[in-house]
C-alpha positions as CSV (number, residue, x, y, z in Angstrom):
1,X,-30.1,22.4,-3.7
2,X,-30.2,19.3,-5.1
3,X,-28.0,19.8,-7.9
4,X,-25.5,20.5,-5.5
5,X,-26.2,17.6,-3.4
6,X,-26.1,15.1,-6.7
7,X,-22.7,16.8,-7.8
8,X,-21.0,16.2,-4.2
9,X,-22.1,12.4,-4.3
10,X,-20.6,12.0,-7.9
11,X,-17.6,13.8,-7.0
12,X,-16.7,11.8,-3.9
13,X,-16.6,8.5,-5.9
14,X,-13.8,10.2,-8.0
15,X,-10.5,9.8,-6.6
16,X,-8.5,6.5,-6.5
17,X,-4.7,6.0,-5.8
18,X,-2.7,3.1,-4.3
19,X,-1.1,1.4,-0.8
20,X,1.9,-0.8,0.5
21,X,3.1,-4.3,-0.6
22,X,4.9,-5.1,2.5
23,X,2.1,-6.1,4.6
24,X,1.3,-8.7,2.4
25,X,4.4,-9.8,0.6
26,X,4.6,-10.2,-3.0
27,X,4.5,-13.9,-3.6
28,X,4.4,-17.4,-2.2
29,X,8.0,-17.9,-1.4
30,X,8.4,-14.6,0.1
31,X,5.1,-14.8,2.2
32,X,6.3,-18.1,3.7
33,X,9.6,-16.7,4.4
34,X,7.9,-14.0,6.5
35,X,8.9,-11.3,4.2
36,X,12.6,-11.7,5.1
37,X,13.9,-10.9,1.4
38,X,16.2,-8.2,1.5
39,X,19.1,-10.4,1.0
40,X,17.5,-13.6,-0.1
41,X,14.6,-13.1,-3.3
42,X,16.0,-15.0,-6.4
43,X,13.4,-14.0,-8.8
44,X,11.5,-11.0,-10.4
45,X,10.3,-10.0,-6.7
46,X,13.5,-8.8,-6.2
47,X,12.4,-5.5,-7.8
48,X,10.5,-5.0,-4.5
49,X,12.4,-6.5,-1.8
50,X,16.0,-5.5,-3.4
51,X,16.6,-4.7,-6.7
52,X,20.4,-5.7,-6.7
53,X,19.2,-9.2,-6.2
54,X,18.0,-9.4,-9.7
55,X,21.3,-10.4,-10.7
56,X,21.2,-13.9,-8.7
57,X,19.9,-15.5,-11.8
58,X,21.8,-16.4,-15.2
59,X,18.2,-17.3,-17.0
60,X,15.2,-15.7,-17.9
61,X,12.5,-16.3,-15.6
62,X,8.8,-16.1,-15.4
63,X,6.2,-16.3,-12.4
64,X,2.4,-15.8,-12.2
65,X,0.6,-16.2,-8.8
66,X,-2.7,-15.6,-6.7
67,X,-3.0,-14.3,-3.3
68,X,-6.3,-14.2,-1.2
69,X,-6.8,-12.7,2.2
70,X,-9.7,-13.2,4.3
71,X,-9.9,-10.7,7.5
72,X,-11.8,-11.6,10.4
73,X,-11.4,-8.9,12.7
74,X,-13.7,-7.3,15.4
75,X,-14.6,-4.3,18.0
76,X,-16.0,-5.4,21.0
77,X,-18.3,-2.5,22.6
78,X,-17.9,-2.2,26.6
79,X,-19.0,0.9,28.1
80,X,-19.6,2.9,25.1
81,X,-22.4,1.9,22.3
82,X,-21.7,3.1,18.7
83,X,-24.4,5.0,17.0
84,X,-25.6,3.6,13.3
85,X,-23.6,6.7,11.6
86,X,-20.8,5.5,13.9
87,X,-20.8,1.6,13.6
88,X,-17.1,0.0,12.9
89,X,-16.2,-0.6,9.2
90,X,-14.2,-3.7,8.5
91,X,-12.4,-4.4,5.5
92,X,-13.7,-6.9,2.9
93,X,-12.1,-10.3,1.6
94,X,-10.0,-9.6,-1.5
95,X,-7.4,-11.5,-4.3
96,X,-4.8,-10.2,-6.4
97,X,-2.5,-11.5,-9.2
98,X,1.0,-11.1,-9.2
99,X,3.3,-11.5,-12.3
100,X,7.2,-11.2,-12.5
101,X,9.9,-11.4,-15.2
102,X,13.5,-11.2,-14.7
103,X,15.6,-11.0,-17.9
104,X,19.4,-10.9,-17.8
105,X,21.0,-9.6,-20.5
106,X,23.6,-10.9,-22.5
107,X,26.6,-10.1,-24.8
108,X,29.5,-8.4,-23.6
109,X,27.3,-7.6,-20.5
110,X,26.0,-11.3,-19.9
111,X,25.7,-12.1,-16.4
112,X,26.5,-8.5,-15.2
113,X,23.0,-6.3,-15.8
114,X,19.6,-8.1,-15.4
115,X,16.0,-6.0,-15.9
116,X,13.1,-6.8,-13.9
117,X,9.3,-6.1,-13.5
118,X,7.1,-7.1,-10.7
119,X,3.5,-6.3,-11.2
120,X,0.5,-6.8,-9.0
121,X,-3.3,-6.3,-10.0
122,X,-6.5,-6.6,-7.5
123,X,-9.1,-8.9,-8.9
124,X,-12.1,-6.9,-10.2
125,X,-10.2,-3.6,-10.0
126,X,-7.1,-1.4,-11.2
127,X,-7.4,0.9,-8.5
128,X,-9.8,1.3,-5.6
129,X,-9.4,3.4,-2.3
130,X,-12.0,3.3,0.6
131,X,-11.3,6.4,2.9
132,X,-13.6,6.4,6.1
133,X,-14.6,9.2,8.3
134,X,-12.2,9.3,11.2
135,X,-14.9,8.9,14.0
136,X,-15.8,5.5,12.6
137,X,-13.9,2.8,13.6
138,X,-11.8,1.3,11.0
139,X,-8.8,-1.1,10.5
140,X,-6.2,1.8,8.8
141,X,-3.6,-0.8,7.4
142,X,-6.0,-3.0,6.2
143,X,-9.0,-1.0,4.9
144,X,-7.5,-0.6,1.4
145,X,-4.0,-1.5,1.3
146,X,-3.8,-4.0,-1.4
147,X,-6.4,-2.9,-3.9
148,X,-4.2,-1.3,-6.4
149,X,-2.2,-1.8,-9.6
150,X,1.4,-1.8,-9.1
151,X,4.3,-1.7,-11.5
152,X,7.9,-2.1,-10.4
153,X,10.4,-2.1,-13.2
154,X,13.8,-2.2,-12.0
155,X,17.7,-3.1,-13.3
156,X,20.7,-4.4,-11.3
157,X,24.3,-4.3,-12.0
158,X,27.0,-6.8,-10.6
159,X,29.9,-4.9,-9.7
160,X,32.0,-7.8,-9.4
161,X,32.0,-11.6,-8.4
162,X,30.4,-10.5,-4.6
163,X,28.2,-7.5,-5.2
164,X,25.7,-5.9,-6.9
165,X,23.5,-2.4,-7.0
166,X,20.2,-2.2,-8.4
167,X,17.3,0.4,-8.7
168,X,13.8,0.5,-9.5
169,X,10.4,2.8,-9.4
170,X,7.1,1.8,-7.8
171,X,4.6,3.0,-10.5
172,X,1.2,3.5,-9.4
173,X,-1.9,4.3,-11.0
174,X,-4.4,7.1,-9.7
175,X,-7.7,9.1,-11.0
176,X,-8.2,12.6,-10.9
177,X,-10.7,15.3,-12.9
178,X,-12.4,18.5,-13.2
179,X,-15.9,19.8,-12.9
180,X,-17.4,23.2,-14.3
181,X,-20.9,23.5,-14.1
182,X,-22.9,26.6,-14.9
183,X,-26.4,27.0,-13.4
184,X,-29.2,29.6,-13.5
185,X,-31.1,29.2,-10.5
186,X,-33.9,31.7,-11.4
187,X,-34.8,29.8,-14.3
188,X,-33.7,26.3,-12.8
189,X,-31.3,25.6,-16.0
190,X,-28.1,24.1,-16.3
191,X,-26.1,26.1,-19.0
192,X,-22.7,24.7,-18.9
193,X,-21.4,21.1,-18.2
194,X,-17.8,20.2,-18.5
195,X,-15.8,17.3,-17.3
196,X,-12.2,16.5,-17.8
197,X,-10.9,12.7,-16.2
198,X,-7.7,11.5,-16.6
199,X,-5.6,8.4,-15.3
200,X,-2.2,9.3,-14.2
201,X,0.8,7.9,-12.3
202,X,3.1,8.5,-9.4
203,X,6.7,7.2,-8.8
204,X,8.6,6.2,-5.8
205,X,12.3,5.3,-5.7
206,X,13.6,1.4,-5.0
207,X,17.3,1.2,-4.7
208,X,19.1,-1.8,-3.0
209,X,22.8,-3.3,-2.6
210,X,23.6,-6.8,-2.1
211,X,27.0,-8.3,-1.1
212,X,28.3,-11.9,-0.7
213,X,28.3,-14.6,-0.7
214,X,31.3,-14.9,1.4
215,X,31.5,-18.4,3.6
216,X,27.7,-18.7,2.8
217,X,26.7,-15.3,4.1
218,X,24.9,-12.6,1.8
219,X,24.2,-9.2,3.2
220,X,21.7,-6.7,1.7
221,X,20.4,-2.8,2.1
222,X,17.5,-1.5,0.8
223,X,15.7,2.0,0.4
224,X,11.9,2.1,-0.5
225,X,10.6,6.3,-1.2
226,X,7.6,7.0,0.5
227,X,4.8,7.0,-1.7
228,X,1.0,8.3,-1.5
229,X,-1.2,9.7,-3.9
230,X,-2.3,13.2,-3.5
231,X,-5.8,13.8,-5.1
232,X,-8.1,16.8,-5.7
233,X,-11.4,16.8,-7.6
234,X,-12.3,20.3,-8.1
235,X,-16.1,21.3,-9.1
236,X,-16.4,24.9,-10.2
237,X,-20.3,25.8,-10.0
238,X,-21.1,29.0,-11.6
239,X,-24.2,30.5,-10.3
240,X,-25.6,33.2,-12.7
241,X,-25.7,36.4,-11.3
242,X,-25.3,35.5,-7.8
243,X,-21.7,33.8,-7.0
244,X,-19.5,31.0,-7.8
245,X,-19.1,28.0,-5.5
246,X,-15.8,26.3,-5.7
247,X,-16.3,22.6,-4.2
248,X,-12.6,20.7,-3.9
249,X,-12.2,17.1,-2.4
250,X,-8.7,16.4,-1.6
251,X,-6.4,14.4,0.4
252,X,-3.5,11.6,0.4
253,X,-4.8,8.2,-0.4
254,X,-3.1,4.6,0.3
255,X,0.1,6.0,1.8
256,X,3.3,4.0,2.2
257,X,6.4,5.2,4.1
258,X,10.1,5.8,4.0
259,X,11.6,2.2,4.7
260,X,15.2,1.7,5.3
261,X,15.6,-2.3,6.0
262,X,18.7,-4.3,6.2
263,X,18.9,-8.0,5.6
264,X,21.4,-11.1,6.2
265,X,21.2,-14.8,4.7
266,X,23.1,-17.7,5.4
267,X,23.3,-21.1,3.4
268,X,24.2,-23.9,6.1
269,X,26.8,-25.8,4.0
270,X,26.0,-29.5,5.3
271,X,22.1,-29.1,4.8
272,X,21.7,-26.2,2.1
273,X,19.3,-25.0,4.4
274,X,18.7,-20.9,3.9
275,X,18.0,-18.9,7.1
276,X,17.2,-14.9,6.4
277,X,16.9,-12.1,8.6
278,X,15.5,-8.4,8.0
279,X,15.1,-5.4,10.3
280,X,13.3,-2.6,8.6
281,X,12.4,0.9,9.6
282,X,9.3,2.5,8.8
283,X,9.3,6.3,8.8
284,X,5.4,6.5,9.8
285,X,5.5,9.9,11.5
286,X,5.3,11.6,8.1
287,X,2.1,10.0,7.6
288,X,-0.8,12.2,6.2
289,X,-4.2,12.5,7.3
290,X,-6.1,9.5,5.6
291,X,-9.4,11.1,5.2
292,X,-11.0,13.1,2.6
293,X,-11.0,16.9,3.1
294,X,-13.9,18.8,1.7
295,X,-13.4,22.5,1.2
296,X,-15.9,24.8,-0.1
297,X,-15.2,28.5,-1.2
298,X,-17.8,30.8,-2.2
299,X,-17.6,34.5,-3.7
300,X,-19.5,36.7,-6.3
301,X,-20.9,40.1,-6.0
302,X,-24.2,39.5,-4.8
303,X,-22.8,37.0,-2.0
304,X,-20.1,39.4,-1.3
305,X,-22.4,42.3,-0.8
306,X,-24.7,40.4,1.7
307,X,-21.5,39.3,3.7
308,X,-22.3,35.8,2.9
309,X,-18.7,35.1,0.8
310,X,-16.9,33.9,3.4
311,X,-19.5,32.7,5.9
312,X,-20.5,29.9,3.5
313,X,-16.6,28.8,3.2
314,X,-15.7,25.7,5.2
315,X,-13.0,23.1,5.5
316,X,-14.2,20.0,6.9
317,X,-12.8,19.5,10.5
318,X,-9.2,20.7,9.4
319,X,-7.2,23.8,10.2
320,X,-7.3,26.8,8.0
321,X,-4.2,28.4,7.7
322,X,-3.4,32.2,5.8
323,X,-0.8,31.8,2.7
324,X,2.1,34.7,1.7
325,X,-0.9,35.8,-0.8
326,X,-3.7,36.4,1.9
327,X,-5.8,33.0,0.5
328,X,-6.7,30.6,3.0
329,X,-5.7,26.9,2.8
330,X,-7.0,24.0,4.1
331,X,-4.3,21.9,5.9
332,X,-5.2,18.4,7.4
333,X,-4.5,17.7,10.5
334,X,-1.6,14.9,11.3
335,X,-3.1,12.0,12.6
336,X,0.1,11.4,14.6
337,X,1.3,8.0,13.9
338,X,5.0,6.9,14.9
339,X,8.1,5.2,13.5
340,X,8.4,1.3,13.9
341,X,11.1,-1.2,13.3
342,X,10.0,-4.7,12.3
343,X,12.4,-8.1,12.4
344,X,11.6,-10.5,9.9
345,X,12.9,-14.2,9.9
346,X,12.7,-16.9,7.4
347,X,13.9,-20.4,6.8
348,X,13.6,-22.9,3.6
349,X,15.2,-26.3,4.0
350,X,15.2,-28.9,0.9
351,X,13.5,-32.1,2.0
352,X,15.0,-33.3,-1.7
353,X,16.2,-31.8,-4.6
354,X,12.7,-30.9,-5.7
355,X,11.2,-29.9,-2.8
356,X,11.7,-27.3,-0.2
357,X,9.8,-26.4,2.9
358,X,9.5,-23.0,4.3
359,X,8.9,-21.3,7.5
360,X,8.9,-17.6,8.6
361,X,7.9,-15.0,11.6
362,X,7.7,-11.3,11.6
363,X,6.7,-8.7,14.4
364,X,5.2,-5.5,13.4
365,X,4.8,-3.1,16.1
366,X,1.8,-0.8,15.7
367,X,2.6,2.9,13.9
368,X,-1.2,4.0,15.4
369,X,-1.2,5.8,18.8
370,X,-3.8,5.7,21.2
371,X,-7.1,6.6,19.8
372,X,-8.2,8.9,23.1
373,X,-9.6,11.7,20.8
374,X,-12.1,12.2,18.2
375,X,-10.4,9.4,15.7
376,X,-10.7,5.8,15.8
377,X,-7.7,4.6,13.5
378,X,-7.6,1.0,14.6
379,X,-4.4,-0.9,14.1
380,X,-2.3,-3.0,16.9
381,X,0.7,-4.8,16.9
382,X,1.1,-7.9,14.9
383,X,2.7,-11.1,14.9
384,X,3.1,-12.9,11.9
385,X,2.9,-16.6,11.3
386,X,3.7,-18.4,7.8
387,X,4.8,-21.4,6.3
388,X,4.9,-23.0,2.7
389,X,6.3,-25.3,0.0
390,X,8.1,-25.3,-3.2
391,X,7.6,-28.1,-5.6
392,X,10.0,-28.6,-9.1
393,X,8.6,-31.0,-11.2
394,X,8.8,-31.9,-15.2
395,X,6.2,-30.7,-17.3
396,X,3.7,-33.8,-18.2
397,X,2.5,-32.4,-21.1
398,X,6.0,-31.5,-22.4
399,X,5.3,-27.9,-22.9
400,X,8.1,-26.9,-21.3
401,X,11.7,-28.1,-21.7
402,X,12.6,-27.1,-18.2
403,X,11.3,-28.2,-14.9
404,X,8.4,-26.1,-13.5
405,X,8.1,-24.7,-9.9
406,X,5.0,-24.6,-7.9
407,X,5.3,-22.2,-4.8
408,X,2.5,-22.5,-2.2
409,X,1.9,-20.4,1.1
410,X,-0.2,-19.6,4.0
411,X,0.2,-16.7,6.6
412,X,-1.8,-15.9,9.8
413,X,-1.2,-12.3,10.9
414,X,-2.5,-12.1,14.7
415,X,-3.5,-8.9,15.9
416,X,-2.9,-8.1,19.5
417,X,-6.0,-7.2,21.5
418,X,-6.1,-3.3,22.3
419,X,-8.4,-1.3,24.6
420,X,-9.3,2.4,23.8
421,X,-10.1,4.6,26.8
422,X,-11.6,8.1,25.4
423,X,-12.3,9.3,28.7
424,X,-9.7,9.9,31.9
425,X,-12.0,7.6,34.1
426,X,-9.8,4.7,33.4
427,X,-13.0,2.6,32.1
428,X,-12.5,0.7,28.6
429,X,-14.7,1.7,25.8
430,X,-14.1,-0.6,23.6
431,X,-11.6,-3.4,22.3
432,X,-10.3,-4.6,19.0
433,X,-8.1,-7.1,17.5
434,X,-8.7,-10.2,15.3
435,X,-6.9,-12.4,12.8
436,X,-6.1,-12.2,8.8
437,X,-5.8,-15.2,7.1
438,X,-3.8,-15.7,3.6
439,X,-3.2,-18.0,1.0
440,X,-1.0,-17.8,-2.2
441,X,-0.1,-19.9,-5.1
442,X,2.4,-19.1,-7.7
443,X,4.1,-20.7,-11.1
444,X,7.6,-20.2,-11.9
445,X,9.5,-21.2,-15.1
446,X,13.0,-20.7,-15.9
447,X,13.8,-20.5,-19.6
């Protein structure tokens, strides 16, 4: 069985996918203002926050940035001790690059139609996922939520002096493949080896509308379609004169929910201070299981004759359901997540013509229910505090004719301490919580 174990180990490493942007924000200005950007984004980041806002600028704008996140999370064992194979899994530090281009069209549609592209790229990867066996405690939203390549092209149209609409697509990369191996067990020879590997994409809609400004107020509405990468890595093993073994690793990785958000911003006339507030509803009840499902189906003349064809079939800790064709499908069990409503607040105050001070706050109720059964998906309601600066200056090297803007941001995500009681005796088995620290730096230039 050594060849089977080697094949399984190789197959486990194949899937890859993508995940949400809303946890960490897209650029330092958005991060510093608590992510309250549905009516406030003023550059290519609008492709994600609200595509309609791409019409807010009349010049080509380019931005490049870097973000760094350092998790400091903990699990404290109280009345239960995790074995080595149950030890908690913690997210690692990571960094990602961001790139944005906003391009207003000219000619007869000048100041009416704008194009934008926003891109994030994790340092060291194009895409990477890390799925954890559900009995192991792991922080669901932070385990692999940003290690992905995301491209968001979008277009916006100004309908009049006070309204714009925009649409875009979140385009994510995924990795999949197919393997066929023919083995003669009696002669201990591999007679056929074929593998197909492909890099594919999946897309999800982003659409928005903005109205204003009226008396300094601007309102925005955005919808982001749920997105998750359904992967399947099949391996068809043909055992000559004995039977076939179909092994499949499948699941949905780094899933993001439907999000419907509304935002309102106000520019205070006397001070030019900008205040923005967002409210976003996330449909987490549709979340699929984040685990890898292992399906094994065996059959063939000898195995079926010995009554072993169905005996060796398995579906890893999942439900088996009969389909209309009489076959058996492996159906993952829902993790039972719940919808949440996230408020965000941001402020931007000009200290001078070339210096802006920013601050923000957000509260994200956890979508993860109490883990009273075999699963240990860890998450807690989170307070998010952020601050930052925007500085505009002339290029000292005179490479750029117009001023350059540098944005800086820092963010702290405070997870509330949460208790887990696996029994009915009211005794707390373990607690968890912690903090995530984030820094961001970006350079913007308007041509």
